[in-house]
N, C-alpha and C positions, 0 to 999 in steps of 0.2 A: 114738455116732457116731465119736468120735475113733479108736477101735480099727479101724474098717472104712475109714476115710478114707485114700486113697492120694495123698500129696503129689505124687509124680512124675506120676501120671495127671492131676491137676489142672493141673499146669504144662504138660503135653503138650496139654491142651485149649486153653490160652491160646495156644500155638503155632499150633494149628489155626485158632483164631479170628483171629489176626493174618494168616495166609495168606488166610483167607476175605475179610477186609477188603481185602486187596491185590487180590484177584481181582474184588471187587464192582464192578459197573458203576455209573455215575451215571445215574439216570433222566432222561428227556428234559424237564428243567426248565431255565429260563434265569434270568439275572440274580442277584439277591441270594439266592434260594433255592438255586440251583446252588452258589454260593460257600459257603453255610452247610452244605450236604451234603458238599462236598469238605473243608471245614475239620473237620467232625465225623469224617469217615473218617480224616483224618490223625491226629486225637487218639485215635480208637479204635485205630488200628494201633499208635501209639506206646505206649498203655497195655497192649494185649495183648502186644506184642513185649517190653516190659520185664518183664512177669510171666512170659513164656515163657523169659526168660533167668535167672530167679530160681533160687537154690538154696534148698531148703526142707526143713524137718523139723518133726516134732511133738514137743513136750515137755510132759508133764503135761497133755495136752489142748489145748495152745496151739500154733497154727500159727505158725511163724517163717519168713519169707521174707527172703532176703538178695539185694539187687540192687546190683551194683557199677555206679555211675553215673560213675565216674571215666573221663576220656577215655583211649582206648587210645593207647599210645605206639608209635612205630615201632621201638623198641629191643628188641623181642623178645617 
């Protein structure tokens, strides 16, 4: 599996998933269930977007993902 696995394609799929979550509508539910769905969408988007920003590679059959979670600075 490791030899056919494309890290960049996997990361690209997470980008597509993040965009899909962003476009996903909220079904016509109210109250606590609506809040739960919206909270889950926010977490899903965050997770998919973080993985979409990852830099990845395979080494000896082990997938390595690096995600820089440091705040961006305005210095450049």
